[in-house]
DSSP file (Angstrom, degrees, kcal/mol; ACC not computed):
  #  RESIDUE AA STRUCTURE BP1 BP2  ACC     N-H-->O    O-->H-N    N-H-->O    O-->H-N    TCO  KAPPA ALPHA  PHI   PSI    X-CA   Y-CA   Z-CA
    1    1 A M              0   0    0      0, 0.0    57,-0.2     0, 0.0    56,-0.2   0.000 360.0 360.0 360.0 140.7    9.4   49.1    3.4
    2    2 A E        -     0   0    0     55,-1.1    57,-0.1    54,-0.2     3,-0.1  -0.431 360.0-163.9 -71.4 145.2   10.7   48.0    0.0
    3    3 A T  S    S+     0   0    0     57,-0.1     2,-0.3    -2,-0.1    -1,-0.1   0.444  78.8  46.0-104.8  -5.4   10.5   50.4   -2.8
    4    4 A V  S    S-     0   0    0     56,-0.0    58,-0.1    58,-0.0    -2,-0.0  -0.902  91.0-108.2-126.8 159.3   11.1   47.6   -5.4
    5    5 A T        -     0   0    0     -2,-0.3    55,-0.2    56,-0.2    54,-0.1  -0.798  37.3-130.2 -84.6 121.7    9.6   44.2   -5.7
    6    6 A P        -     0   0    0      0, 0.0     5,-0.0     0, 0.0    -1,-0.0  -0.283  35.5 -86.0 -67.7 160.1   12.1   41.5   -4.8
    7    7 A P     >  -     0   0    0      0, 0.0     4,-2.3     0, 0.0     3,-0.2  -0.187  43.5-102.0 -61.2 160.1   12.7   38.6   -7.2
    8    8 A L  H  > S+     0   0    0      1,-0.2     4,-2.2     2,-0.2     5,-0.2   0.884 120.1  52.9 -53.3 -43.9   10.3   35.5   -6.9
    9    9 A G  H  > S+     0   0    0      1,-0.2     4,-1.4     2,-0.2    -1,-0.2   0.924 111.2  45.9 -59.1 -45.3   12.8   33.4   -5.1
   10   10 A E  H  > S+     0   0    0     -3,-0.2     4,-0.5     1,-0.2    -1,-0.2   0.891 111.4  54.3 -64.4 -38.6   13.4   36.1   -2.4
   11   11 A R  H  < S+     0   0    0     -4,-2.3    -2,-0.2     1,-0.2    -1,-0.2   0.899 118.3  31.5 -64.6 -42.3    9.7   36.7   -2.0
   12   12 A I  H  X S+     0   0    0     -4,-2.2     4,-2.6    -5,-0.2     5,-0.3   0.531  92.9  91.7 -98.8  -3.8    8.8   33.1   -1.3
   13   13 A R  H  X S+     0   0    0     -4,-1.4     4,-2.1    -5,-0.2     5,-0.2   0.958  94.8  35.4 -54.4 -58.8   11.9   31.7    0.5
   14   14 A L  H  X S+     0   0    0     -4,-0.5     4,-2.6     2,-0.2     5,-0.2   0.933 118.7  48.6 -64.7 -50.1   10.7   32.5    4.0
   15   15 A P  H  > S+     0   0    0      0, 0.0     4,-2.7     0, 0.0    -1,-0.2   0.885 112.5  50.2 -61.6 -34.8    7.0   31.8    3.6
   16   16 A A  H  X S+     0   0    0     -4,-2.6     4,-3.1     2,-0.2     5,-0.3   0.902 109.9  49.7 -65.5 -40.2    7.9   28.5    1.9
   17   17 A A  H  X S+     0   0    0     -4,-2.1     4,-2.1    -5,-0.3    -1,-0.2   0.924 113.9  46.1 -64.0 -42.3   10.2   27.5    4.7
   18   18 A I  H  X S+     0   0    0     -4,-2.6     4,-2.5     2,-0.2    -2,-0.2   0.950 114.1  48.0 -65.3 -46.8    7.5   28.3    7.3
   19   19 A G  H  X S+     0   0    0     -4,-2.7     4,-2.7    -5,-0.2    -2,-0.2   0.915 112.6  48.0 -61.6 -44.2    4.8   26.4    5.3
   20   20 A L  H  X S+     0   0    0     -4,-3.1     4,-2.3     2,-0.2    -1,-0.2   0.880 110.6  52.9 -66.4 -33.9    7.1   23.3    4.8
   21   21 A G  H  X S+     0   0    0     -4,-2.1     4,-2.2    -5,-0.3    -2,-0.2   0.944 110.7  46.4 -63.5 -45.3    7.9   23.4    8.5
   22   22 A V  H  X S+     0   0    0     -4,-2.5     4,-2.5     1,-0.2    -2,-0.2   0.906 112.4  51.6 -63.7 -42.0    4.2   23.5    9.4
   23   23 A G  H  X S+     0   0    0     -4,-2.7     4,-2.1     1,-0.2    -1,-0.2   0.871 109.7  48.7 -59.1 -39.2    3.6   20.7    6.9
   24   24 A L  H  X S+     0   0    0     -4,-2.3     4,-2.2     2,-0.2    -2,-0.2   0.893 110.2  50.3 -69.0 -40.2    6.3   18.6    8.4
   25   25 A I  H  X S+     0   0    0     -4,-2.2     4,-2.1     1,-0.2    -2,-0.2   0.926 112.6  48.7 -64.7 -43.8    4.9   19.1   12.0
   26   26 A R  H  X S+     0   0    0     -4,-2.5     4,-1.5     2,-0.2    -2,-0.2   0.887 108.4  53.5 -62.6 -40.5    1.5   18.1   10.8
   27   27 A F  H  X S+     0   0    0     -4,-2.1     4,-0.7     1,-0.2    -1,-0.2   0.894 109.9  47.2 -60.3 -41.6    2.9   15.1    9.0
   28   28 A V  H >X S+     0   0    0     -4,-2.2     4,-2.3     1,-0.2     3,-1.0   0.890 107.5  57.1 -66.8 -37.6    4.5   14.0   12.3
   29   29 A L  H 3X S+     0   0    0     -4,-2.1     4,-2.2     1,-0.3     8,-0.3   0.819  95.4  65.3 -61.0 -30.7    1.2   14.6   14.1
   30   30 A E  H 3< S+     0   0    0     -4,-1.5    -1,-0.3     1,-0.2    -2,-0.2   0.824 110.9  37.0 -62.4 -28.8   -0.5   12.2   11.8
   31   31 A F  H << S+     0   0    0     -3,-1.0    -2,-0.2    -4,-0.7    -1,-0.2   0.903 129.3  28.5 -86.4 -49.1    1.7    9.4   13.3
   32   32 A V  H  < S+     0   0    0     -4,-2.3    -3,-0.2     1,-0.2    -2,-0.2   0.795 138.5   9.7 -92.4 -30.4    1.8   10.5   17.0
   33   33 A A    >X  +     0   0    0     -4,-2.2     3,-1.3    -5,-0.3     4,-1.2  -0.490  64.2 170.9-149.8  74.0   -1.4   12.4   17.7
   34   34 A P  H 3> S+     0   0    0      0, 0.0     4,-0.5     0, 0.0     3,-0.1   0.799  78.4  60.7 -55.4 -32.4   -3.8   12.0   14.6
   35   35 A G  H 34 S+     0   0    0      1,-0.2     3,-0.3     2,-0.1     4,-0.1   0.795 106.7  44.9 -70.1 -24.9   -6.6   13.6   16.5
   36   36 A L  H X4 S+     0   0    0     -3,-1.3     3,-1.9    -7,-0.2    -1,-0.2   0.707  93.6  80.0 -87.7 -22.2   -4.7   16.9   16.9
   37   37 A S  H >< S+     0   0    0     -4,-1.2     3,-1.1    -8,-0.3    -1,-0.2   0.768  83.6  63.2 -59.8 -26.3   -3.4   17.0   13.3
   38   38 A M  T 3< S+     0   0    0     -4,-0.5    -1,-0.3    -3,-0.3    -2,-0.1   0.693 100.2  53.5 -73.1 -16.8   -6.8   18.3   12.0
   39   39 A Y  T <  S+     0   0    0     -3,-1.9     2,-0.4    -4,-0.1    -1,-0.2   0.212 104.3  60.3-102.3  15.9   -6.3   21.5   14.1
   40   40 A F    <   +     0   0    0     -3,-1.1     2,-0.3    -4,-0.1    -1,-0.1  -0.986  66.9 106.3-143.7 129.6   -2.9   22.4   12.8
   41   41 A G  S >> S-     0   0    0     -2,-0.4     4,-1.5     1,-0.1     3,-1.2  -0.988  73.7 -75.5 175.3 176.9   -1.9   23.2    9.3
   42   42 A V  H 3> S+     0   0    0     -2,-0.3     4,-2.5     1,-0.3    -1,-0.1   0.769 115.0  67.1 -68.4 -27.4   -0.9   25.7    6.6
   43   43 A Y  H 34 S+     0   0    0      1,-0.2    -1,-0.3     2,-0.2    -3,-0.0   0.778 109.3  39.9 -64.9 -22.9   -4.5   27.0    6.1
   44   44 A Y  H <4 S+     0   0    0     -3,-1.2     4,-0.4     2,-0.1    -2,-0.2   0.811 121.9  39.3 -88.6 -35.0   -4.2   28.4    9.6
   45   45 A V  H >X S+     0   0    0     -4,-1.5     4,-1.8     1,-0.2     3,-1.0   0.900 103.3  63.8 -86.3 -42.0   -0.6   29.6    9.5
   46   46 A M  H 3X S+     0   0    0     -4,-2.5     4,-2.9     1,-0.3     5,-0.2   0.821  95.9  57.7 -62.1 -33.3   -0.2   31.1    6.1
   47   47 A P  H 3> S+     0   0    0      0, 0.0     4,-2.2     0, 0.0    -1,-0.3   0.884 107.6  50.3 -61.7 -32.3   -2.7   33.9    6.5
   48   48 A V  H <> S+     0   0    0     -3,-1.0     4,-2.3    -4,-0.4    -2,-0.2   0.920 112.0  47.6 -67.5 -42.7   -0.6   35.1    9.5
   49   49 A V  H  X S+     0   0    0     -4,-1.8     4,-2.0     2,-0.2    -1,-0.2   0.912 113.0  47.4 -61.0 -45.4    2.5   34.9    7.2
   50   50 A I  H  X S+     0   0    0     -4,-2.9     4,-2.3     2,-0.2    -1,-0.2   0.868 109.6  53.7 -66.0 -37.0    0.8   36.8    4.4
   51   51 A A  H  X S+     0   0    0     -4,-2.2     4,-3.1    -5,-0.2     5,-0.2   0.936 108.5  50.6 -60.7 -46.9   -0.4   39.4    6.9
   52   52 A A  H  X S+     0   0    0     -4,-2.3     4,-2.3     2,-0.2     6,-0.2   0.896 109.7  49.2 -60.5 -40.2    3.1   39.9    8.1
   53   53 A I  H  X>S+     0   0    0     -4,-2.0     4,-1.4     1,-0.2     5,-1.2   0.921 113.8  46.9 -62.9 -42.2    4.4   40.4    4.6
   54   54 A G  H  <5S+     0   0    0     -4,-2.3    -2,-0.2     2,-0.2    -1,-0.2   0.924 112.5  48.8 -66.6 -44.6    1.6   42.9    3.9
   55   55 A L  H  <5S+     0   0    0     -4,-3.1    -1,-0.2     1,-0.2    -2,-0.2   0.878 116.6  42.4 -65.1 -37.8    2.2   44.8    7.2
   56   56 A R  H  <5S-     0   0    0     -4,-2.3    -1,-0.2    -5,-0.2   -54,-0.2   0.703  98.9-138.4 -80.0 -17.6    6.0   45.0    6.5
   57   57 A G  T ><5 +     0   0    0     -4,-1.4     3,-1.9    -5,-0.2   -55,-1.1   0.772  48.6 152.2  66.0  26.9    5.5   45.8    2.9
   58   58 A S  T 3 < +     0   0    0     -5,-1.2    -4,-0.1     1,-0.3    -1,-0.1   0.581  63.8  55.9 -69.0 -10.7    8.4   43.5    2.2
   59   59 A W  T 3  S-     0   0    0     -6,-0.4    -1,-0.3     1,-0.3     3,-0.1   0.302  97.9-153.2 -99.4   7.4    7.2   42.5   -1.4
   60   60 A G    <   -     0   0    0     -3,-1.9     2,-2.2     1,-0.2    -1,-0.3  -0.110  57.5 -13.3  59.4-152.3    7.2   46.2   -2.3
   61   61 A P  S    S-     0   0    0      0, 0.0   -56,-0.2     0, 0.0    -1,-0.2  -0.382  84.1-176.6 -84.8  64.4    5.0   47.6   -5.0
   62   62 A I        -     0   0    0     -2,-2.2     2,-0.2    80,-0.1    -2,-0.1  -0.301  21.9-130.0 -65.9 139.9    4.1   44.2   -6.3
   63   63 A R     >  -     0   0    0      1,-0.1     4,-1.8    -2,-0.0     3,-0.5  -0.575  24.8-113.4 -83.8 152.6    1.9   43.9   -9.4
   64   64 A W  H  > S+     0   0    0      1,-0.2     4,-2.4     2,-0.2     5,-0.2   0.872 114.5  53.6 -64.0 -38.6   -1.1   41.6   -9.2
   65   65 A P  H  > S+     0   0    0      0, 0.0     4,-2.2     0, 0.0    -1,-0.2   0.836 110.4  48.9 -63.0 -28.9    0.2   39.1  -11.8
   66   66 A S  H  > S+     0   0    0     -3,-0.5     4,-2.4     2,-0.2    -2,-0.2   0.847 109.7  51.5 -76.5 -31.8    3.4   38.8   -9.8
   67   67 A L  H  X S+     0   0    0     -4,-1.8     4,-2.4     2,-0.2     5,-0.2   0.937 110.5  48.9 -66.2 -46.9    1.4   38.3   -6.7
   68   68 A L  H  X S+     0   0    0     -4,-2.4     4,-2.5     2,-0.2    -2,-0.2   0.918 112.3  48.2 -58.3 -49.6   -0.5   35.5   -8.4
   69   69 A L  H  X S+     0   0    0     -4,-2.2     4,-2.9     1,-0.2     5,-0.3   0.933 110.6  51.8 -56.2 -47.7    2.7   33.8   -9.6
   70   70 A S  H  X S+     0   0    0     -4,-2.4     4,-2.4     1,-0.2    -2,-0.2   0.920 111.7  45.6 -58.2 -44.1    4.2   34.1   -6.2
   71   71 A M  H  X S+     0   0    0     -4,-2.4     4,-2.8     2,-0.2     5,-0.2   0.886 111.9  52.3 -69.2 -38.2    1.2   32.4   -4.5
   72   72 A F  H  X S+     0   0    0     -4,-2.5     4,-2.5    -5,-0.2    -2,-0.2   0.960 113.8  41.6 -61.0 -51.3    1.1   29.7   -7.2
   73   73 A V  H  X S+     0   0    0     -4,-2.9     4,-1.8     1,-0.2    -2,-0.2   0.915 115.6  51.4 -64.2 -41.3    4.7   28.8   -6.7
   74   74 A L  H  X S+     0   0    0     -4,-2.4     4,-3.1    -5,-0.3     5,-0.2   0.927 113.7  43.1 -58.3 -47.4    4.5   29.1   -3.0
   75   75 A C  H  X>S+     0   0    0     -4,-2.8     5,-1.8     2,-0.2     4,-0.9   0.807 108.8  58.1 -71.3 -30.6    1.4   26.8   -2.8
   76   76 A L  H  <5S+     0   0    0     -4,-2.5     5,-0.4    -5,-0.2    -1,-0.2   0.876 115.2  38.1 -63.5 -36.7    2.9   24.4   -5.3
   77   77 A I  H  X>S+     0   0    0     -4,-1.8     4,-1.4     3,-0.2     5,-0.5   0.949 125.3  35.2 -76.5 -52.8    5.9   24.0   -2.9
   78   78 A V  H  X5S+     0   0    0     -4,-3.1     4,-1.9    -5,-0.2     5,-0.3   0.993 131.1  26.5 -72.2 -61.6    4.0   24.1    0.4
   79   79 A W  H  X>S+     0   0    0     -4,-0.9     4,-2.7    -5,-0.2     5,-0.5   0.931 123.1  52.5 -65.0 -46.7    0.7   22.3   -0.4
   80   80 A G  H  ><S+     0   0    0     -5,-1.8     4,-1.6     2,-0.2    -3,-0.2   0.919 116.3  35.7 -59.7 -49.2    2.1   20.2   -3.2
   81   81 A I  H  X5S+     0   0    0     -4,-1.4     4,-2.3    -5,-0.4     5,-0.2   0.958 121.6  45.5 -69.1 -53.0    5.0   18.7   -1.3
   82   82 A A  H  X<S+     0   0    0     -4,-1.9     4,-2.3    -5,-0.5    -2,-0.2   0.923 118.9  40.2 -58.9 -47.4    3.4   18.4    2.1
   83   83 A N  H  X5S+     0   0    0     -4,-2.7     4,-3.1    -5,-0.3     5,-0.4   0.864 112.1  54.7 -75.4 -36.0    0.1   16.9    0.8
   84   84 A S  H  X<S+     0   0    0     -4,-1.6     4,-1.6    -5,-0.5     5,-0.2   0.938 114.0  43.3 -58.5 -44.5    1.7   14.6   -1.8
   85   85 A L  H  X S+     0   0    0     -4,-2.3     4,-2.2    -5,-0.2    -2,-0.2   0.934 118.2  43.8 -66.3 -46.2    3.9   13.1    0.9
   86   86 A S  H  X S+     0   0    0     -4,-2.3     4,-2.7    -5,-0.2    -2,-0.2   0.948 116.9  43.6 -69.2 -46.1    1.0   12.9    3.5
   87   87 A Y  H  X S+     0   0    0     -4,-3.1     4,-1.7    32,-0.2    -1,-0.2   0.832 114.2  50.4 -72.1 -29.7   -1.7   11.5    1.2
   88   88 A T  H  X S+     0   0    0     -4,-1.6     4,-2.0    -5,-0.4    -1,-0.2   0.926 112.4  47.3 -69.2 -43.2    0.7    9.1   -0.4
   89   89 A T  H  X S+     0   0    0     -4,-2.2     4,-2.6    -5,-0.2     5,-0.2   0.909 109.9  53.8 -62.8 -41.5    1.8    7.9    3.0
   90   90 A A  H  X>S+     0   0    0     -4,-2.7     5,-1.9     1,-0.2     4,-0.8   0.853 107.4  52.4 -62.1 -34.8   -1.9    7.6    4.0
   91   91 A Q  H  <5S+     0   0    0     -4,-1.7    -1,-0.2     3,-0.2    -2,-0.2   0.944 113.6  41.4 -65.5 -46.6   -2.6    5.4    1.0
   92   92 A F  H  <5S+     0   0    0     -4,-2.0    -2,-0.2     1,-0.2    -1,-0.2   0.860 120.7  41.3 -73.5 -35.6    0.2    3.0    1.8
   93   93 A L  H  <5S-     0   0    0     -4,-2.6    -1,-0.2    -5,-0.2    -2,-0.2   0.501 106.0-128.9 -87.1  -6.2   -0.5    2.9    5.6
   94   94 A E  T  <5 -     0   0    0     -4,-0.8     2,-0.2    -5,-0.2    -3,-0.2   0.924  36.4-172.8  58.9  47.6   -4.3    2.8    4.9
   95   95 A W      < +     0   0    0     -5,-1.9    -1,-0.2    -6,-0.1    -2,-0.0  -0.492  21.6 175.8 -76.0 142.4   -5.1    5.6    7.2
   96   96 A H        +     0   0    0     -2,-0.2     6,-0.3     5,-0.1     2,-0.2   0.019  44.6 107.2-131.7  24.5   -8.7    6.4    7.9
   97   97 A H  S >  S-     0   0    0      4,-0.1     3,-2.8     3,-0.1     4,-0.2  -0.676  80.5 -25.7-104.4 159.7   -8.4    9.1   10.5
   98   98 A G  G >  S+     0   0    0      1,-0.3     3,-1.9    -2,-0.2     6,-0.1  -0.043 133.9   6.1  46.1-124.6   -9.0   12.9   10.2
   99   99 A R  G 3  S+     0   0    0      1,-0.3    -1,-0.3     5,-0.1    -2,-0.0   0.598 131.8  58.0 -70.4  -7.6   -8.6   14.2    6.7
  100  100 A F  G <  S+     0   0    0     -3,-2.8    -1,-0.3     5,-0.1    -2,-0.2   0.340  78.7 127.3 -99.6   7.2   -8.1   10.7    5.4
  101  101 A A  S X> S-     0   0    0     -3,-1.9     3,-2.5    -4,-0.2     4,-1.6  -0.198  75.3 -83.9 -62.5 150.9  -11.5    9.5    6.7
  102  102 A E  B 34 S+a  105   0A   0     -6,-0.3    -1,-0.1     1,-0.3     4,-0.1  -0.334 120.1  23.2 -55.7 135.8  -13.8    7.8    4.2
  103  103 A G  T 34 S+     0   0    0      2,-0.7    -1,-0.3    -3,-0.1    -2,-0.1   0.150 118.2  66.0  88.7 -16.4  -15.8   10.4    2.3
  104  104 A R  T <4 S+     0   0    0     -3,-2.5     2,-0.3     1,-0.1    -2,-0.2   0.696 107.8  26.9-100.1 -30.3  -13.1   13.0    3.0
  105  105 A A  B  < S-a  102   0A   0     -4,-1.6    -2,-0.7    -5,-0.2    -1,-0.1  -0.823  96.4 -79.9-130.1 168.6  -10.4   11.5    0.9
  106  106 A A        -     0   0    0     -2,-0.3     3,-0.1     1,-0.1    -2,-0.1  -0.327  57.3 -96.9 -65.8 149.7  -10.0    9.2   -2.0
  107  107 A P        -     0   0    0      0, 0.0     2,-0.2     0, 0.0    -1,-0.1  -0.252  51.8 -84.9 -59.8 154.9  -10.5    5.4   -1.3
  108  108 A I        -     0   0    0     -3,-0.1     7,-0.1     1,-0.1   -17,-0.1  -0.475  50.3-126.5 -63.7 129.0   -7.3    3.4   -0.8
  109  109 A A        -     0   0    0     -2,-0.2     6,-0.1     1,-0.1    -1,-0.1  -0.340   6.6-130.9 -76.1 160.3   -6.1    2.4   -4.3
  110  110 A A  S    S+     0   0    0     -2,-0.1     2,-0.2     4,-0.0    -1,-0.1   0.796  82.8  47.6 -82.3 -31.8   -5.3   -1.2   -5.0
  111  111 A S  S  > S-     0   0    0      1,-0.1     4,-2.1     0, 0.0     5,-0.1  -0.708  82.2-116.7-111.9 163.2   -1.9   -0.9   -6.5
  112  112 A A  H  > S+     0   0    0     -2,-0.2     4,-2.2     1,-0.2     5,-0.2   0.890 117.7  50.6 -59.9 -41.2    1.3    0.8   -5.5
  113  113 A L  H  > S+     0   0    0      1,-0.2     4,-2.1     2,-0.2    -1,-0.2   0.852 109.5  50.9 -68.0 -34.7    1.2    3.0   -8.6
  114  114 A G  H  > S+     0   0    0      2,-0.2     4,-2.8     1,-0.2    -1,-0.2   0.885 108.8  51.4 -65.6 -39.7   -2.5    3.9   -7.9
  115  115 A K  H  X S+     0   0    0     -4,-2.1     4,-2.1     2,-0.2    -2,-0.2   0.917 112.5  46.2 -66.8 -42.5   -1.5    4.9   -4.3
  116  116 A I  H  X S+     0   0    0     -4,-2.2     4,-2.9     2,-0.2     5,-0.2   0.933 112.5  51.2 -62.8 -47.8    1.3    7.1   -5.6
  117  117 A G  H  X S+     0   0    0     -4,-2.1     4,-2.5     1,-0.2    -2,-0.2   0.906 109.7  48.8 -57.8 -46.1   -1.1    8.6   -8.2
  118  118 A V  H  X S+     0   0    0     -4,-2.8     4,-2.3     2,-0.2    -1,-0.2   0.904 112.0  49.9 -61.5 -41.8   -3.7    9.4   -5.6
  119  119 A G  H  X S+     0   0    0     -4,-2.1     4,-2.1     2,-0.2   -32,-0.2   0.923 113.8  43.6 -62.5 -45.3   -1.2   11.0   -3.4
  120  120 A L  H  X S+     0   0    0     -4,-2.9     4,-2.4     2,-0.2    -2,-0.2   0.870 111.3  53.5 -68.9 -35.8    0.2   13.2   -6.1
  121  121 A L  H  X S+     0   0    0     -4,-2.5     4,-2.8    -5,-0.2     5,-0.2   0.919 109.4  50.0 -64.1 -44.5   -3.2   14.1   -7.4
  122  122 A Q  H  X S+     0   0    0     -4,-2.3     4,-2.6     1,-0.2     5,-0.2   0.898 109.0  52.0 -63.0 -40.0   -4.2   15.3   -3.9
  123  123 A G  H  X S+     0   0    0     -4,-2.1     4,-1.6   -40,-0.2    -1,-0.2   0.920 112.1  46.2 -58.4 -44.7   -1.0   17.3   -3.7
  124  124 A A  H  X S+     0   0    0     -4,-2.4     4,-1.8     2,-0.2    -2,-0.2   0.919 113.4  48.4 -65.7 -42.5   -1.9   19.0   -7.0
  125  125 A L  H  X S+     0   0    0     -4,-2.8     4,-2.5     1,-0.2     3,-0.2   0.943 112.0  47.0 -65.9 -46.8   -5.4   19.6   -6.1
  126  126 A T  H  X S+     0   0    0     -4,-2.6     4,-3.0     1,-0.2    -1,-0.2   0.808 107.0  59.6 -66.1 -26.2   -4.6   21.1   -2.7
  127  127 A S  H  X S+     0   0    0     -4,-1.6     4,-1.9    -5,-0.2    -1,-0.2   0.902 107.6  45.9 -63.3 -39.7   -2.0   23.3   -4.4
  128  128 A L  H  X S+     0   0    0     -4,-1.8     4,-2.3    -3,-0.2    -2,-0.2   0.913 114.1  47.4 -67.2 -43.9   -4.7   24.8   -6.6
  129  129 A A  H  X S+     0   0    0     -4,-2.5     4,-2.7     1,-0.2    -2,-0.2   0.942 112.1  49.9 -65.3 -42.8   -7.0   25.3   -3.6
  130  130 A G  H  X S+     0   0    0     -4,-3.0     4,-3.3     1,-0.2     5,-0.3   0.884 108.6  54.8 -60.0 -37.7   -4.1   26.8   -1.6
  131  131 A T  H  X S+     0   0    0     -4,-1.9     4,-2.3    -5,-0.2    -1,-0.2   0.951 110.2  44.3 -61.2 -48.4   -3.4   29.1   -4.5
  132  132 A A  H  X S+     0   0    0     -4,-2.3     4,-2.1     2,-0.2    -2,-0.2   0.934 116.8  46.8 -59.4 -47.4   -7.0   30.4   -4.6
  133  133 A W  H  X S+     0   0    0     -4,-2.7     4,-2.0     1,-0.2    -2,-0.2   0.943 117.3  41.8 -60.2 -52.7   -7.0   30.7   -0.7
  134  134 A C  H  X S+     0   0    0     -4,-3.3     4,-3.1     1,-0.2    -1,-0.2   0.791 111.3  56.9 -72.8 -28.6   -3.6   32.5   -0.6
  135  135 A T  H  X S+     0   0    0     -4,-2.3     4,-2.7    -5,-0.3    -1,-0.2   0.934 108.3  46.1 -67.1 -47.3   -4.3   34.7   -3.6
  136  136 A V  H  X S+     0   0    0     -4,-2.1     4,-1.8     2,-0.2    -2,-0.2   0.933 117.7  42.6 -58.9 -49.5   -7.4   36.1   -2.1
  137  137 A I  H  X S+     0   0    0     -4,-2.0     4,-2.9     2,-0.2     5,-0.3   0.913 115.3  50.8 -64.0 -46.2   -5.7   36.8    1.2
  138  138 A G  H  X>S+     0   0    0     -4,-3.1     4,-2.7     1,-0.2     5,-2.4   0.881 107.8  53.2 -62.5 -37.2   -2.5   38.1   -0.6
  139  139 A T  I  <>S+     0   0    0     -4,-2.7     5,-2.4     3,-0.2    -1,-0.2   0.932 116.2  38.8 -65.1 -42.4   -4.6   40.5   -2.7
  140  140 A L  I  <5S+     0   0    0     -4,-1.8    -2,-0.2    -5,-0.2    -1,-0.2   0.881 128.7  30.2 -73.6 -36.5   -6.3   41.9    0.4
  141  141 A L  I  <5S+     0   0    0     -4,-2.9    -3,-0.2    -5,-0.2    -2,-0.2   0.648 133.9  17.5-102.8 -15.8   -3.2   42.0    2.7
  142  142 A I  I  X5S+     0   0    0     -4,-2.7     4,-1.5    -5,-0.3    -3,-0.2   0.720 125.1  38.8-120.5 -51.4   -0.3   42.5    0.4
  143  143 A W  I  ><S+     0   0    0     -5,-2.4     4,-2.3     2,-0.2     5,-0.2   0.934 115.9  48.8 -73.1 -45.7   -1.3   43.8   -3.1
  144  144 A L  H  ><S+     0   0    0     -5,-2.4     4,-2.7    -6,-0.3     5,-0.2   0.952 113.7  45.5 -60.9 -50.7   -4.0   46.2   -2.0
  145  145 A P  H  > S+     0   0    0      0, 0.0     4,-2.3     0, 0.0    -1,-0.2   0.882 112.9  51.2 -61.9 -35.4   -1.9   47.9    0.7
  146  146 A A  H  X S+     0   0    0     -4,-1.5     4,-2.0     2,-0.2    -2,-0.2   0.890 110.5  49.3 -67.3 -36.9    1.1   48.1   -1.6
  147  147 A R  H  X S+     0   0    0     -4,-2.3     4,-2.2     2,-0.2    -1,-0.2   0.933 111.4  49.3 -65.9 -45.9   -1.2   49.8   -4.3
  148  148 A L  H  X S+     0   0    0     -4,-2.7     4,-2.0     1,-0.2    -2,-0.2   0.880 109.5  51.5 -67.5 -35.7   -2.5   52.2   -1.7
  149  149 A R  H  X S+     0   0    0     -4,-2.3     4,-1.6    -5,-0.2    -1,-0.2   0.887 108.5  51.9 -64.0 -38.4    1.0   53.1   -0.6
  150  150 A R  H  X S+     0   0    0     -4,-2.0     4,-1.3     1,-0.2    -2,-0.2   0.884 109.0  50.1 -65.4 -36.9    2.0   53.7   -4.2
  151  151 A K  H  < S+     0   0    0     -4,-2.2    -1,-0.2     1,-0.2    -2,-0.2   0.900 108.9  52.7 -65.7 -39.7   -0.9   56.1   -4.7
  152  152 A E  H  < S+     0   0    0     -4,-2.0    -1,-0.2     1,-0.2    -2,-0.2   0.844 111.5  45.4 -65.1 -32.0    0.0   58.0   -1.5
  153  153 A R  H  < S+     0   0    0     -4,-1.6    -1,-0.2    -5,-0.1    -2,-0.2   0.693  89.0 107.7 -83.2 -19.4    3.6   58.4   -2.7
  154  154 A A  S  < S-     0   0    0     -4,-1.3     2,-0.0    -3,-0.2    -3,-0.0  -0.336  78.3-111.6 -63.4 136.5    2.5   59.5   -6.3
  155  155 A P              0   0    0      0, 0.0    -1,-0.1     0, 0.0    -2,-0.1  -0.343 360.0 360.0 -65.9 148.3    3.0   63.2   -6.9
  156  156 A M              0   0    0     -2,-0.0    -2,-0.1     0, 0.0     0, 0.0   0.438 360.0 360.0 -88.0 360.0   -0.2   65.3   -7.3
C-alpha cells in the first residue's frame, strides 16, 4: 500500500488506458454487433477498476479534492473521448440503434458542423455524468478506505 498519494498522471494512467480500451471495443461493437454494444461499456467496467484501486490502496492517503480531480480528468479522457467519437460517428452514419435510438439521443443534425457539435456535446455531458458516477464510487471504495487506514495508523 502506498504511503503517499501518487501524482495525477500516475493515478489515472492505468484506469484511463482500461477505460479507453473498453470504449474502443464498444465503438467496434457498434459496427459489428450493435445489439450487444448496450451490454458492454465503461459504466460496467470502471467500478471494478475503482474497486481494485481501493483494495490495493494504490492511490495512498488521497484527499477528497484530489480524488474529485482524478475522477474528473479520468472521465474527461474516458467518457469524453469515447463518446465524442461514438456520437459524432452516429450522427454522420445516422445510426438509430441502441443508445442512439430516437428519444435516447439527440436527433440527427442537418449540417456537418451540427453533427460534430452534437457529438462533442454528448461527450462533454457524459463526462460530467461519469464524473458523478465515479466520484461516488471512488469516495466509497478509494477515499473512505484510505481515510480509515490513516486513522488506524495515527498514534493514540
